[in-house]
N, CA, C, O and the ligand as a Tripos MOL2 file, in Angstrom:
@<TRIPOS>MOLECULE
protein
  313   311    79     0     0
PROTEIN
NO_CHARGES

@<TRIPOS>ATOM
      1 N           0.8270   -1.2000    0.0000 N.3       1 MET1
      2 CA          0.0000    0.0000    0.0000 C.3       1 MET1
      3 C           0.8640    1.2530    0.0000 C.2       1 MET1
      4 O           0.4270    2.3050    0.4660 O.2       1 MET1
      5 N           2.0590    1.1550   -0.5060 N.am      2 SER2
      6 CA          2.9580    2.2930   -0.4200 C.3       2 SER2
      7 C           3.6400    2.5330   -1.7580 C.2       2 SER2
      8 O           4.2360    1.6290   -2.3430 O.2       2 SER2
      9 N           3.5400    3.7600   -2.2240 N.am      3 ASP3
     10 CA          4.2120    4.0890   -3.4810 C.3       3 ASP3
     11 C           5.7270    3.9730   -3.3530 C.2       3 ASP3
     12 O           6.4170    3.5970   -4.3010 O.2       3 ASP3
     13 N           6.2280    4.2980   -2.1770 N.am      4 VAL4
     14 CA          7.6780    4.2260   -1.9870 C.3       4 VAL4
     15 C           8.1530    2.7900   -2.1680 C.2       4 VAL4
     16 O           9.1670    2.5390   -2.8180 O.2       4 VAL4
     17 N           7.4260    1.8680   -1.5980 N.am      5 VAL5
     18 CA          7.8210    0.4720   -1.7180 C.3       5 VAL5
     19 C           7.8050    0.0440   -3.1810 C.2       5 VAL5
     20 O           8.7000   -0.6710   -3.6300 O.2       5 VAL5
     21 N           6.8070    0.4740   -3.9110 N.am      6 SER6
     22 CA          6.7220    0.1010   -5.3170 C.3       6 SER6
     23 C           7.9320    0.6120   -6.0860 C.2       6 SER6
     24 O           8.5010   -0.0980   -6.9150 O.2       6 SER6
     25 N           8.3110    1.8380   -5.8050 N.am      7 MET7
     26 CA          9.4610    2.4010   -6.5090 C.3       7 MET7
     27 C          10.7190    1.6230   -6.1820 C.2       7 MET7
     28 O          11.5490    1.3810   -7.0580 O.2       7 MET7
     29 N          10.8630    1.2360   -4.9480 N.am      8 ARG8
     30 CA         12.0750    0.5140   -4.5630 C.3       8 ARG8
     31 C          12.1070   -0.8620   -5.2110 C.2       8 ARG8
     32 O          13.1730   -1.3790   -5.5430 O.2       8 ARG8
     33 N          10.9520   -1.4350   -5.3840 N.am      9 PHE9
     34 CA         10.9250   -2.7190   -6.0720 C.3       9 PHE9
     35 C          11.4370   -2.5730   -7.4950 C.2       9 PHE9
     36 O          12.1610   -3.4340   -7.9950 O.2       9 PHE9
     37 N          11.0640   -1.4970   -8.1310 N.am     10 ASN10
     38 CA         11.5390   -1.2800   -9.4970 C.3      10 ASN10
     39 C          13.0570   -1.1520   -9.5340 C.2      10 ASN10
     40 O          13.7200   -1.7340  -10.3930 O.2      10 ASN10
     41 N          13.5880   -0.4000   -8.6120 N.am     11 TYR11
     42 CA         15.0370   -0.2750   -8.5730 C.3      11 TYR11
     43 C          15.6760   -1.6320   -8.3020 C.2      11 TYR11
     44 O          16.6970   -1.9840   -8.8920 O.2      11 TYR11
     45 N          15.0560   -2.3820   -7.4000 N.am     12 GLY12
     46 CA         15.6450   -3.6630   -7.0390 C.3      12 GLY12
     47 C          15.6600   -4.6440   -8.1840 C.2      12 GLY12
     48 O          16.4620   -5.5770   -8.1780 O.2      12 GLY12
     49 N          14.8070   -4.4650   -9.1580 N.am     13 ASN13
     50 CA         14.7780   -5.3820  -10.2860 C.3      13 ASN13
     51 C          15.9070   -5.1120  -11.2730 C.2      13 ASN13
     52 O          16.1870   -5.9370  -12.1430 O.2      13 ASN13
     53 N          16.5380   -3.9870  -11.1420 N.am     14 GLU14
     54 CA         17.6520   -3.7140  -12.0340 C.3      14 GLU14
     55 C          18.8750   -4.5160  -11.6050 C.2      14 GLU14
     56 O          19.0960   -4.7570  -10.4180 O.2      14 GLU14
     57 N          19.6280   -4.9050  -12.5500 N.am     15 ALA15
     58 CA         20.8390   -5.6490  -12.2380 C.3      15 ALA15
     59 C          21.8140   -4.7540  -11.4840 C.2      15 ALA15
     60 O          21.9550   -3.5730  -11.8020 O.2      15 ALA15
     61 N          22.4690   -5.3040  -10.5100 N.am     16 PRO16
     62 CA         23.4500   -4.4950   -9.7730 C.3      16 PRO16
     63 C          24.5430   -3.9920  -10.6980 C.2      16 PRO16
     64 O          25.1520   -4.7620  -11.4410 O.2      16 PRO16
     65 N          24.7760   -2.7120  -10.6430 N.am     17 ARG17
     66 CA         25.8460   -2.1420  -11.4640 C.3      17 ARG17
     67 C          26.6480   -1.2340  -10.5640 C.2      17 ARG17
     68 O          26.7820   -0.0380  -10.8220 O.2      17 ARG17
     69 N          27.1700   -1.8000   -9.5260 N.am     18 GLN18
     70 CA         27.7580   -0.9930   -8.4730 C.3      18 GLN18
     71 C          29.0250   -0.2870   -8.9250 C.2      18 GLN18
     72 O          29.3670    0.7810   -8.4180 O.2      18 GLN18
     73 N          29.7080   -0.8820   -9.8660 N.am     19 PHE19
     74 CA         30.9620   -0.2610  -10.2680 C.3      19 PHE19
     75 C          30.7470    1.1390  -10.8120 C.2      19 PHE19
     76 O          31.6190    2.0020  -10.7100 O.2      19 PHE19
     77 N          29.5850    1.3510  -11.3860 N.am     20 GLU20
     78 CA         29.3310    2.6840  -11.9250 C.3      20 GLU20
     79 C          29.2150    3.7190  -10.8110 C.2      20 GLU20
     80 O          29.4840    4.9020  -11.0180 O.2      20 GLU20
     81 N          28.8190    3.2650   -9.6430 N.am     21 ASP21
     82 CA         28.6720    4.2070   -8.5460 C.3      21 ASP21
     83 C          30.0180    4.5030   -7.8810 C.2      21 ASP21
     84 O          30.2280    5.5800   -7.3240 O.2      21 ASP21
     85 N          30.9020    3.5470   -7.9510 N.am     22 PHE22
     86 CA         32.1580    3.7080   -7.2280 C.3      22 PHE22
     87 C          33.1780    4.3790   -8.1450 C.2      22 PHE22
     88 O          34.0420    3.7360   -8.7400 O.2      22 PHE22
     89 N          33.0410    5.6700   -8.2300 N.am     23 SER23
     90 CA         33.8480    6.3930   -9.1940 C.3      23 SER23
     91 C          35.1380    6.9200   -8.5830 C.2      23 SER23
     92 O          35.9770    7.4740   -9.2930 O.2      23 SER23
     93 N          35.3040    6.7550   -7.2930 N.am     24 ALA24
     94 CA         36.5370    7.2330   -6.6800 C.3      24 ALA24
     95 C          37.7060    6.4100   -7.2070 C.2      24 ALA24
     96 O          37.7050    5.1830   -7.1160 O.2      24 ALA24
     97 N          38.6770    7.0810   -7.7450 N.am     25 THR25
     98 CA         39.7940    6.3620   -8.3430 C.3      25 THR25
     99 C          41.0890    6.5850   -7.5910 C.2      25 THR25
    100 O          41.9930    5.7510   -7.6350 O.2      25 THR25
    101 N          41.1800    7.7020   -6.9070 N.am     26 ALA26
    102 CA         42.4170    7.9930   -6.2000 C.3      26 ALA26
    103 C          42.1060    8.7830   -4.9410 C.2      26 ALA26
    104 O          41.3250    9.7350   -4.9550 O.2      26 ALA26
    105 N          42.7250    8.3700   -3.8750 N.am     27 LEU27
    106 CA         42.5860    9.0860   -2.6160 C.3      27 LEU27
    107 C          43.9760    9.2980   -2.0290 C.2      27 LEU27
    108 O          44.9260    8.5780   -2.3340 O.2      27 LEU27
    109 N          44.0550   10.3050   -1.1840 N.am     28 TYR28
    110 CA         45.3490   10.5780   -0.5630 C.3      28 TYR28
    111 C          45.7030    9.4740    0.4190 C.2      28 TYR28
    112 O          44.9190    9.1320    1.3040 O.2      28 TYR28
    113 N          46.8700    8.9380    0.2520 N.am     29 CYS29
    114 CA         47.3440    7.8990    1.1620 C.3      29 CYS29
    115 C          48.4090    8.4890    2.0680 C.2      29 CYS29
    116 O          49.4230    8.9890    1.5810 O.2      29 CYS29
    117 N          48.1980    8.4400    3.3810 N.am     30 PRO30
    118 CA         49.1730    9.0240    4.3100 C.3      30 PRO30
    119 C          50.5090    8.2860    4.2900 C.2      30 PRO30
    120 O          51.5500    8.8720    4.5890 O.2      30 PRO30
    121 N          50.4810    7.0240    3.9450 N.am     31 LYS31
    122 CA         51.7480    6.2790    3.9070 C.3      31 LYS31
    123 C          52.5480    6.6140    2.6510 C.2      31 LYS31
    124 O          53.7570    6.8400    2.7080 O.2      31 LYS31
    125 N          51.8540    6.6410    1.5240 N.am     32 CYS32
    126 CA         52.5400    6.9520    0.2630 C.3      32 CYS32
    127 C          52.7430    8.4500    0.0990 C.2      32 CYS32
    128 O          53.5190    8.8950   -0.7470 O.2      32 CYS32
    129 N          52.0410    9.2160    0.9110 N.am     33 LYS33
    130 CA         52.1450   10.6790    0.9020 C.3      33 LYS33
    131 C          51.7660   11.2680   -0.4490 C.2      33 LYS33
    132 O          52.3250   12.2760   -0.8820 O.2      33 LYS33
    133 N          50.8270   10.6380   -1.0930 N.am     34 GLN34
    134 CA         50.2860   11.1930   -2.3380 C.3      34 GLN34
    135 C          48.9740   10.4850   -2.6440 C.2      34 GLN34
    136 O          48.6400    9.4660   -2.0400 O.2      34 GLN34
    137 N          48.2520   11.0430   -3.5820 N.am     35 ALA35
    138 CA         47.0060   10.4080   -4.0020 C.3      35 ALA35
    139 C          47.3400    9.1280   -4.7620 C.2      35 ALA35
    140 O          48.1370    9.1290   -5.7000 O.2      35 ALA35
    141 N          46.7140    8.0460   -4.3350 N.am     36 MET36
    142 CA         47.0120    6.7430   -4.9150 C.3      36 MET36
    143 C          45.7300    6.0980   -5.4300 C.2      36 MET36
    144 O          44.6460    6.3640   -4.9100 O.2      36 MET36
    145 N          45.8480    5.2710   -6.4280 N.am     37 PRO37
    146 CA         44.6890    4.4900   -6.8520 C.3      37 PRO37
    147 C          44.2020    3.6170   -5.7100 C.2      37 PRO37
    148 O          44.9990    3.0860   -4.9370 O.2      37 PRO37
    149 N          42.9050    3.4730   -5.6090 N.am     38 VAL38
    150 CA         42.3550    2.7070   -4.5030 C.3      38 VAL38
    151 C          41.4350    1.6130   -5.0390 C.2      38 VAL38
    152 O          40.9580    1.6660   -6.1730 O.2      38 VAL38
    153 N          41.2120    0.6440   -4.2030 N.am     39 ARG39
    154 CA         40.2110   -0.3720   -4.5060 C.3      39 ARG39
    155 C          39.2340   -0.4380   -3.3430 C.2      39 ARG39
    156 O          39.5840   -0.1430   -2.2000 O.2      39 ARG39
    157 N          38.0160   -0.8260   -3.6490 N.am     40 GLU40
    158 CA         36.9970   -0.8600   -2.6160 C.3      40 GLU40
    159 C          36.9040   -2.2600   -2.0280 C.2      40 GLU40
    160 O          37.0910   -3.2630   -2.7170 O.2      40 GLU40
    161 N          36.6140   -2.2940   -0.7590 N.am     41 ARG41
    162 CA         36.3950   -3.5600   -0.0930 C.3      41 ARG41
    163 C          35.1570   -3.4120    0.7790 C.2      41 ARG41
    164 O          35.0180   -2.4370    1.5170 O.2      41 ARG41
    165 N          34.2770   -4.3690    0.6900 N.am     42 LEU42
    166 CA         33.0830   -4.3270    1.5250 C.3      42 LEU42
    167 C          33.4870   -4.5310    2.9720 C.2      42 LEU42
    168 O          34.0900   -5.5400    3.3390 O.2      42 LEU42
    169 N          33.1380   -3.5450    3.7810 N.am     43 LEU43
    170 CA         33.5900   -3.5720    5.1710 C.3      43 LEU43
    171 C          32.4790   -4.0510    6.0940 C.2      43 LEU43
    172 O          32.6800   -4.9390    6.9230 O.2      43 LEU43
    173 N          31.3140   -3.4560    5.9400 N.am     44 LEU44
    174 CA         30.2040   -3.7800    6.8250 C.3      44 LEU44
    175 C          28.8970   -3.7180    6.0540 C.2      44 LEU44
    176 O          28.7310   -2.9030    5.1450 O.2      44 LEU44
    177 N          28.0000   -4.5660    6.4200 N.am     45 ILE45
    178 CA         26.6370   -4.4510    5.9090 C.3      45 ILE45
    179 C          25.7880   -3.8800    7.0240 C.2      45 ILE45
    180 O          25.6130   -4.4850    8.0820 O.2      45 ILE45
    181 N          25.2650   -2.6910    6.7530 N.am     46 LEU46
    182 CA         24.4830   -1.9850    7.7570 C.3      46 LEU46
    183 C          22.9990   -2.1800    7.4710 C.2      46 LEU46
    184 O          22.6090   -2.5790    6.3740 O.2      46 LEU46
    185 N          22.1860   -1.8910    8.4750 N.am     47 PRO47
    186 CA         20.7330   -2.0210    8.2580 C.3      47 PRO47
    187 C          20.2230   -1.1560    7.1160 C.2      47 PRO47
    188 O          19.2360   -1.5010    6.4670 O.2      47 PRO47
    189 N          20.8870   -0.0400    6.8700 N.am     48 ASP48
    190 CA         20.3940    0.8900    5.8480 C.3      48 ASP48
    191 C          21.3840    1.0770    4.7090 C.2      48 ASP48
    192 O          21.2790    2.0350    3.9430 O.2      48 ASP48
    193 N          22.3210    0.1870    4.5990 N.am     49 GLY49
    194 CA         23.2710    0.3400    3.5090 C.3      49 GLY49
    195 C          24.4980   -0.5230    3.7300 C.2      49 GLY49
    196 O          24.4940   -1.4590    4.5300 O.2      49 GLY49
    197 N          25.5340   -0.1850    3.0040 N.am     50 GLU50
    198 CA         26.7730   -0.9360    3.1120 C.3      50 GLU50
    199 C          27.9300    0.0290    3.2770 C.2      50 GLU50
    200 O          27.9400    1.1210    2.7090 O.2      50 GLU50
    201 N          28.8890   -0.3880    4.0520 N.am     51 LEU51
    202 CA         30.0610    0.4450    4.2940 C.3      51 LEU51
    203 C          31.2460   -0.1720    3.5520 C.2      51 LEU51
    204 O          31.6030   -1.3300    3.7660 O.2      51 LEU51
    205 N          31.8330    0.6190    2.6900 N.am     52 TYR52
    206 CA         32.9850    0.1670    1.9310 C.3      52 TYR52
    207 C          34.2360    0.8620    2.4280 C.2      52 TYR52
    208 O          34.2070    2.0090    2.8730 O.2      52 TYR52
    209 N          35.3210    0.1400    2.3390 N.am     53 GLU53
    210 CA         36.5980    0.6840    2.7390 C.3      53 GLU53
    211 C          37.4690    0.8380    1.4930 C.2      53 GLU53
    212 O          37.5120   -0.0420    0.6330 O.2      53 GLU53
    213 N          38.1490    1.9560    1.4160 N.am     54 TYR54
    214 CA         39.0770    2.1680    0.3070 C.3      54 TYR54
    215 C          40.4810    1.8040    0.7540 C.2      54 TYR54
    216 O          40.9820    2.2770    1.7740 O.2      54 TYR54
    217 N          41.0880    0.9530   -0.0390 N.am     55 LEU55
    218 CA         42.4480    0.5260    0.2820 C.3      55 LEU55
    219 C          43.4020    1.0190   -0.7990 C.2      55 LEU55
    220 O          43.1170    0.9180   -1.9930 O.2      55 LEU55
    221 N          44.5210    1.5450   -0.3650 N.am     56 CYS56
    222 CA         45.5520    1.9760   -1.2990 C.3      56 CYS56
    223 C          46.0510    0.7620   -2.0830 C.2      56 CYS56
    224 O          46.3650   -0.2810   -1.5080 O.2      56 CYS56
    225 N          46.1170    0.9180   -3.3890 N.am     57 GLN57
    226 CA         46.5540   -0.2140   -4.1910 C.3      57 GLN57
    227 C          48.0560   -0.4440   -4.0760 C.2      57 GLN57
    228 O          48.5600   -1.5090   -4.4350 O.2      57 GLN57
    229 N          48.7450    0.5360   -3.5870 N.am     58 ASN58
    230 CA         50.1940    0.3930   -3.4850 C.3      58 ASN58
    231 C          50.6030   -0.2890   -2.1850 C.2      58 ASN58
    232 O          51.3740   -1.2480   -2.1950 O.2      58 ASN58
    233 N          50.0830    0.2100   -1.0680 N.am     59 CYS59
    234 CA         50.5410   -0.3020    0.2210 C.3      59 CYS59
    235 C          49.4290   -1.0150    0.9840 C.2      59 CYS59
    236 O          49.6930   -1.6560    2.0010 O.2      59 CYS59
    237 N          48.2190   -0.9130    0.5190 N.am     60 GLY60
    238 CA         47.1270   -1.6320    1.1580 C.3      60 GLY60
    239 C          46.5460   -0.9390    2.3700 C.2      60 GLY60
    240 O          45.6960   -1.5060    3.0550 O.2      60 GLY60
    241 N          46.9840    0.2690    2.6480 N.am     61 SER61
    242 CA         46.4440    0.9810    3.7920 C.3      61 SER61
    243 C          45.0110    1.4140    3.5380 C.2      61 SER61
    244 O          44.6180    1.6860    2.4030 O.2      61 SER61
    245 N          44.2460    1.4730    4.6030 N.am     62 SER62
    246 CA         42.9090    2.0240    4.4990 C.3      62 SER62
    247 C          43.0060    3.5290    4.4030 C.2      62 SER62
    248 O          43.5770    4.1770    5.2810 O.2      62 SER62
    249 N          42.4540    4.0890    3.3430 N.am     63 VAL63
    250 CA         42.5590    5.5320    3.1450 C.3      63 VAL63
    251 C          41.1960    6.2040    3.1980 C.2      63 VAL63
    252 O          41.0920    7.4110    2.9820 O.2      63 VAL63
    253 N          40.1630    5.4440    3.4800 N.am     64 GLY64
    254 CA         38.8660    6.0800    3.5950 C.3      64 GLY64
    255 C          37.7550    5.0480    3.5490 C.2      64 GLY64
    256 O          37.9790    3.8750    3.2500 O.2      64 GLY64
    257 N          36.5710    5.5060    3.8490 N.am     65 THR65
    258 CA         35.4100    4.6390    3.7850 C.3      65 THR65
    259 C          34.3020    5.3400    3.0310 C.2      65 THR65
    260 O          34.3130    6.5590    2.8620 O.2      65 THR65
    261 N          33.3590    4.5570    2.5890 N.am     66 LYS66
    262 CA         32.2270    5.1130    1.8750 C.3      66 LYS66
    263 C          30.9990    4.3170    2.2620 C.2      66 LYS66
    264 O          31.0060    3.0860    2.2520 O.2      66 LYS66
    265 N          29.9540    5.0320    2.5990 N.am     67 LYS67
    266 CA         28.6990    4.3630    2.9120 C.3      67 LYS67
    267 C          27.7800    4.4540    1.7000 C.2      67 LYS67
    268 O          27.5380    5.5280    1.1510 O.2      67 LYS67
    269 N          27.2860    3.3090    1.3100 N.am     68 VAL68
    270 CA         26.3840    3.2620    0.1750 C.3      68 VAL68
    271 C          24.9810    3.0250    0.7010 C.2      68 VAL68
    272 O          24.7180    2.0630    1.4230 O.2      68 VAL68
    273 N          24.1040    3.9120    0.3270 N.am     69 SER69
    274 CA         22.7170    3.7760    0.7650 C.3      69 SER69
    275 C          22.1340    2.4600    0.3020 C.2      69 SER69
    276 O          22.4540    1.9640   -0.7780 O.2      69 SER69
    277 N          21.2860    1.9090    1.1220 N.am     70 GLY70
    278 CA         20.6890    0.6380    0.7690 C.3      70 GLY70
    279 C          19.4820    0.7720   -0.1420 C.2      70 GLY70
    280 O          18.7410   -0.1930   -0.3290 O.2      70 GLY70
    281 N          19.2720    1.9540   -0.7120 N.am     71 SER71
    282 CA         18.0640    2.1730   -1.5030 C.3      71 SER71
    283 C          18.0250    1.2720   -2.7240 C.2      71 SER71
    284 O          16.9450    0.9720   -3.2340 O.2      71 SER71
    285 N          19.1950    0.8310   -3.2080 N.am     72 SER72
    286 CA         19.2040   -0.0160   -4.3950 C.3      72 SER72
    287 C          19.2010   -1.4820   -4.0210 C.2      72 SER72
    288 O          19.0970   -2.3510   -4.8860 O.2      72 SER72
    289 N          19.3130   -1.7540   -2.7410 N.am     73 ARG73
    290 CA         19.2470   -3.1500   -2.3080 C.3      73 ARG73
    291 C          17.9630   -3.3030   -1.5050 C.2      73 ARG73
    292 O          17.8380   -2.7720   -0.4020 O.2      73 ARG73
    293 N          17.0430   -4.0130   -2.0550 N.am     74 VAL74
    294 CA         15.7390   -4.1160   -1.4320 C.3      74 VAL74
    295 C          15.6850   -5.3590   -0.5660 C.2      74 VAL74
    296 O          15.9860   -6.4710   -1.0010 O.2      74 VAL74
    297 N          15.2960   -5.1330    0.6510 N.am     75 ARG75
    298 CA         15.1120   -6.2810    1.5520 C.3      75 ARG75
    299 C          13.7720   -6.0780    2.2440 C.2      75 ARG75
    300 O          13.6870   -5.5150    3.3350 O.2      75 ARG75
    301 N          12.7710   -6.5370    1.5990 N.am     76 ILE76
    302 CA         11.4150   -6.3850    2.1290 C.3      76 ILE76
    303 C          10.8740   -7.7550    2.4810 C.2      76 ILE76
    304 O          11.0950   -8.7260    1.7560 O.2      76 ILE76
    305 N          10.1900   -7.8280    3.5530 N.am     77 GLY77
    306 CA          9.5550   -9.0800    3.9050 C.3      77 GLY77
    307 C           9.9100   -9.5750    5.2850 C.2      77 GLY77
    308 O           9.3590  -10.5790    5.7380 O.2      77 GLY77
    309 N          10.8160   -8.8990    5.9690 N.am     78 LEU78
    310 CA         11.1430   -9.3020    7.3130 C.3      78 LEU78
    311 C          10.2710   -8.5600    8.3100 C.2      78 LEU78
    312 O          10.3980   -8.7670    9.5160 O.2      78 LEU78
    313 ZN         49.5910    3.8040    0.0870 Zn       79 ZN79
@<TRIPOS>BOND
     1     1     2 1
     2     2     3 1
     3     3     4 2
     4     3     5 am
     5     5     6 1
     6     6     7 1
     7     7     8 2
     8     7     9 am
     9     9    10 1
    10    10    11 1
    11    11    12 2
    12    11    13 am
    13    13    14 1
    14    14    15 1
    15    15    16 2
    16    15    17 am
    17    17    18 1
    18    18    19 1
    19    19    20 2
    20    19    21 am
    21    21    22 1
    22    22    23 1
    23    23    24 2
    24    23    25 am
    25    25    26 1
    26    26    27 1
    27    27    28 2
    28    27    29 am
    29    29    30 1
    30    30    31 1
    31    31    32 2
    32    31    33 am
    33    33    34 1
    34    34    35 1
    35    35    36 2
    36    35    37 am
    37    37    38 1
    38    38    39 1
    39    39    40 2
    40    39    41 am
    41    41    42 1
    42    42    43 1
    43    43    44 2
    44    43    45 am
    45    45    46 1
    46    46    47 1
    47    47    48 2
    48    47    49 am
    49    49    50 1
    50    50    51 1
    51    51    52 2
    52    51    53 am
    53    53    54 1
    54    54    55 1
    55    55    56 2
    56    55    57 am
    57    57    58 1
    58    58    59 1
    59    59    60 2
    60    59    61 am
    61    61    62 1
    62    62    63 1
    63    63    64 2
    64    63    65 am
    65    65    66 1
    66    66    67 1
    67    67    68 2
    68    67    69 am
    69    69    70 1
    70    70    71 1
    71    71    72 2
    72    71    73 am
    73    73    74 1
    74    74    75 1
    75    75    76 2
    76    75    77 am
    77    77    78 1
    78    78    79 1
    79    79    80 2
    80    79    81 am
    81    81    82 1
    82    82    83 1
    83    83    84 2
    84    83    85 am
    85    85    86 1
    86    86    87 1
    87    87    88 2
    88    87    89 am
    89    89    90 1
    90    90    91 1
    91    91    92 2
    92    91    93 am
    93    93    94 1
    94    94    95 1
    95    95    96 2
    96    95    97 am
    97    97    98 1
    98    98    99 1
    99    99   100 2
   100    99   101 am
   101   101   102 1
   102   102   103 1
   103   103   104 2
   104   103   105 am
   105   105   106 1
   106   106   107 1
   107   107   108 2
   108   107   109 am
   109   109   110 1
   110   110   111 1
   111   111   112 2
   112   111   113 am
   113   113   114 1
   114   114   115 1
   115   115   116 2
   116   115   117 am
   117   117   118 1
   118   118   119 1
   119   119   120 2
   120   119   121 am
   121   121   122 1
   122   122   123 1
   123   123   124 2
   124   123   125 am
   125   125   126 1
   126   126   127 1
   127   127   128 2
   128   127   129 am
   129   129   130 1
   130   130   131 1
   131   131   132 2
   132   131   133 am
   133   133   134 1
   134   134   135 1
   135   135   136 2
   136   135   137 am
   137   137   138 1
   138   138   139 1
   139   139   140 2
   140   139   141 am
   141   141   142 1
   142   142   143 1
   143   143   144 2
   144   143   145 am
   145   145   146 1
   146   146   147 1
   147   147   148 2
   148   147   149 am
   149   149   150 1
   150   150   151 1
   151   151   152 2
   152   151   153 am
   153   153   154 1
   154   154   155 1
   155   155   156 2
   156   155   157 am
   157   157   158 1
   158   158   159 1
   159   159   160 2
   160   159   161 am
   161   161   162 1
   162   162   163 1
   163   163   164 2
   164   163   165 am
   165   165   166 1
   166   166   167 1
   167   167   168 2
   168   167   169 am
   169   169   170 1
   170   170   171 1
   171   171   172 2
   172   171   173 am
   173   173   174 1
   174   174   175 1
   175   175   176 2
   176   175   177 am
   177   177   178 1
   178   178   179 1
   179   179   180 2
   180   179   181 am
   181   181   182 1
   182   182   183 1
   183   183   184 2
   184   183   185 am
   185   185   186 1
   186   186   187 1
   187   187   188 2
   188   187   189 am
   189   189   190 1
   190   190   191 1
   191   191   192 2
   192   191   193 am
   193   193   194 1
   194   194   195 1
   195   195   196 2
   196   195   197 am
   197   197   198 1
   198   198   199 1
   199   199   200 2
   200   199   201 am
   201   201   202 1
   202   202   203 1
   203   203   204 2
   204   203   205 am
   205   205   206 1
   206   206   207 1
   207   207   208 2
   208   207   209 am
   209   209   210 1
   210   210   211 1
   211   211   212 2
   212   211   213 am
   213   213   214 1
   214   214   215 1
   215   215   216 2
   216   215   217 am
   217   217   218 1
   218   218   219 1
   219   219   220 2
   220   219   221 am
   221   221   222 1
   222   222   223 1
   223   223   224 2
   224   223   225 am
   225   225   226 1
   226   226   227 1
   227   227   228 2
   228   227   229 am
   229   229   230 1
   230   230   231 1
   231   231   232 2
   232   231   233 am
   233   233   234 1
   234   234   235 1
   235   235   236 2
   236   235   237 am
   237   237   238 1
   238   238   239 1
   239   239   240 2
   240   239   241 am
   241   241   242 1
   242   242   243 1
   243   243   244 2
   244   243   245 am
   245   245   246 1
   246   246   247 1
   247   247   248 2
   248   247   249 am
   249   249   250 1
   250   250   251 1
   251   251   252 2
   252   251   253 am
   253   253   254 1
   254   254   255 1
   255   255   256 2
   256   255   257 am
   257   257   258 1
   258   258   259 1
   259   259   260 2
   260   259   261 am
   261   261   262 1
   262   262   263 1
   263   263   264 2
   264   263   265 am
   265   265   266 1
   266   266   267 1
   267   267   268 2
   268   267   269 am
   269   269   270 1
   270   270   271 1
   271   271   272 2
   272   271   273 am
   273   273   274 1
   274   274   275 1
   275   275   276 2
   276   275   277 am
   277   277   278 1
   278   278   279 1
   279   279   280 2
   280   279   281 am
   281   281   282 1
   282   282   283 1
   283   283   284 2
   284   283   285 am
   285   285   286 1
   286   286   287 1
   287   287   288 2
   288   287   289 am
   289   289   290 1
   290   290   291 1
   291   291   292 2
   292   291   293 am
   293   293   294 1
   294   294   295 1
   295   295   296 2
   296   295   297 am
   297   297   298 1
   298   298   299 1
   299   299   300 2
   300   299   301 am
   301   301   302 1
   302   302   303 1
   303   303   304 2
   304   303   305 am
   305   305   306 1
   306   306   307 1
   307   307   308 2
   308   307   309 am
   309   309   310 1
   310   310   311 1
   311   311   312 2
@<TRIPOS>SUBSTRUCTURE
     1 MET1         2 RESIDUE 1 A MET
     2 SER2         6 RESIDUE 1 A SER
     3 ASP3        10 RESIDUE 1 A ASP
     4 VAL4        14 RESIDUE 1 A VAL
     5 VAL5        18 RESIDUE 1 A VAL
     6 SER6        22 RESIDUE 1 A SER
     7 MET7        26 RESIDUE 1 A MET
     8 ARG8        30 RESIDUE 1 A ARG
     9 PHE9        34 RESIDUE 1 A PHE
    10 ASN10       38 RESIDUE 1 A ASN
    11 TYR11       42 RESIDUE 1 A TYR
    12 GLY12       46 RESIDUE 1 A GLY
    13 ASN13       50 RESIDUE 1 A ASN
    14 GLU14       54 RESIDUE 1 A GLU
    15 ALA15       58 RESIDUE 1 A ALA
    16 PRO16       62 RESIDUE 1 A PRO
    17 ARG17       66 RESIDUE 1 A ARG
    18 GLN18       70 RESIDUE 1 A GLN
    19 PHE19       74 RESIDUE 1 A PHE
    20 GLU20       78 RESIDUE 1 A GLU
    21 ASP21       82 RESIDUE 1 A ASP
    22 PHE22       86 RESIDUE 1 A PHE
    23 SER23       90 RESIDUE 1 A SER
    24 ALA24       94 RESIDUE 1 A ALA
    25 THR25       98 RESIDUE 1 A THR
    26 ALA26      102 RESIDUE 1 A ALA
    27 LEU27      106 RESIDUE 1 A LEU
    28 TYR28      110 RESIDUE 1 A TYR
    29 CYS29      114 RESIDUE 1 A CYS
    30 PRO30      118 RESIDUE 1 A PRO
    31 LYS31      122 RESIDUE 1 A LYS
    32 CYS32      126 RESIDUE 1 A CYS
    33 LYS33      130 RESIDUE 1 A LYS
    34 GLN34      134 RESIDUE 1 A GLN
    35 ALA35      138 RESIDUE 1 A ALA
    36 MET36      142 RESIDUE 1 A MET
    37 PRO37      146 RESIDUE 1 A PRO
    38 VAL38      150 RESIDUE 1 A VAL
    39 ARG39      154 RESIDUE 1 A ARG
    40 GLU40      158 RESIDUE 1 A GLU
    41 ARG41      162 RESIDUE 1 A ARG
    42 LEU42      166 RESIDUE 1 A LEU
    43 LEU43      170 RESIDUE 1 A LEU
    44 LEU44      174 RESIDUE 1 A LEU
    45 ILE45      178 RESIDUE 1 A ILE
    46 LEU46      182 RESIDUE 1 A LEU
    47 PRO47      186 RESIDUE 1 A PRO
    48 ASP48      190 RESIDUE 1 A ASP
    49 GLY49      194 RESIDUE 1 A GLY
    50 GLU50      198 RESIDUE 1 A GLU
    51 LEU51      202 RESIDUE 1 A LEU
    52 TYR52      206 RESIDUE 1 A TYR
    53 GLU53      210 RESIDUE 1 A GLU
    54 TYR54      214 RESIDUE 1 A TYR
    55 LEU55      218 RESIDUE 1 A LEU
    56 CYS56      222 RESIDUE 1 A CYS
    57 GLN57      226 RESIDUE 1 A GLN
    58 ASN58      230 RESIDUE 1 A ASN
    59 CYS59      234 RESIDUE 1 A CYS
    60 GLY60      238 RESIDUE 1 A GLY
    61 SER61      242 RESIDUE 1 A SER
    62 SER62      246 RESIDUE 1 A SER
    63 VAL63      250 RESIDUE 1 A VAL
    64 GLY64      254 RESIDUE 1 A GLY
    65 THR65      258 RESIDUE 1 A THR
    66 LYS66      262 RESIDUE 1 A LYS
    67 LYS67      266 RESIDUE 1 A LYS
    68 VAL68      270 RESIDUE 1 A VAL
    69 SER69      274 RESIDUE 1 A SER
    70 GLY70      278 RESIDUE 1 A GLY
    71 SER71      282 RESIDUE 1 A SER
    72 SER72      286 RESIDUE 1 A SER
    73 ARG73      290 RESIDUE 1 A ARG
    74 VAL74      294 RESIDUE 1 A VAL
    75 ARG75      298 RESIDUE 1 A ARG
    76 ILE76      302 RESIDUE 1 A ILE
    77 GLY77      306 RESIDUE 1 A GLY
    78 LEU78      310 RESIDUE 1 A LEU
    79 ZN79       313 GROUP 0 **** ****
């Protein structure tokens, strides 16, 4: 009975294309002392989204995190 739920179902039917959202390519790494290419790693699954960690591709240090809203991941029925 909710328009919001209907809209989220539509989004949920789309194939996951998360790479398009993760456009961060370089972040400052305190160890390398310069902006370095990073890769994302899923850190936590939260009730309302997911927390990703950015790791320096050179030294593997964590250089940041990103929270992705769960709006594209539908979990209805619980
Ligand atoms: Zn580094």
